[in-house]
C-alpha positions in Angstrom: 93.4 119.9 32.1 92.6 123.4 31.3 89.7 124.9 33.1 87.6 128.0 32.2 84.0 129.8 31.8 81.8 131.2 29.2 79.4 133.7 29.2 76.3 133.8 27.2 72.9 136.0 27.0 70.1 133.8 25.6 68.7 135.3 22.3 65.7 134.1 23.3 64.7 135.4 26.9 67.7 137.6 27.3 69.3 135.7 30.7 72.8 136.1 31.4 74.2 132.4 31.5 77.8 130.9 32.7 78.6 128.0 31.1 82.1 126.0 32.9 84.4 124.1 30.4 87.0 121.5 31.0 89.7 120.7 28.0 90.2 117.1 27.3 93.1 117.0 24.7 93.0 112.9 24.4 89.6 113.0 22.2 86.7 115.0 20.4 83.4 115.8 22.1 80.2 117.5 21.0 77.0 118.5 22.4 74.6 121.3 22.9 74.1 123.6 26.1 70.4 124.6 26.7 69.8 127.9 28.6 69.3 127.5 32.5 65.7 129.8 32.0 64.1 128.8 29.1 66.0 125.8 28.0 66.5 127.3 24.6 69.9 126.4 22.7 73.1 128.5 24.0 75.6 126.8 22.5 76.3 123.9 20.0 79.9 122.6 20.4 82.5 120.1 18.7 86.0 119.6 20.1 88.2 119.1 22.7 86.6 121.4 25.3 83.7 119.6 27.6 80.9 122.1 28.7 79.1 121.9 31.6 74.8 122.8 32.5 74.4 126.6 32.2 74.1 128.5 35.0 72.0 131.7 35.7 73.9 134.7 36.2 71.2 137.4 35.9 68.3 138.4 33.6 68.7 141.4 31.6 66.1 144.4 32.7 
């Protein structure tokens, strides 16, 4: 299984989030990832990747 990370900035609070994922080629998945700080929606996804929980990388100044 392929693994990776995605870094996203929350539009609501400005927090920098890191999200780890794995790819599962055997089936489709879907879900949402929420900001580690304010719990706003960061990512809606559907496909072969399985995303984990967002982790705080830093805050914007």
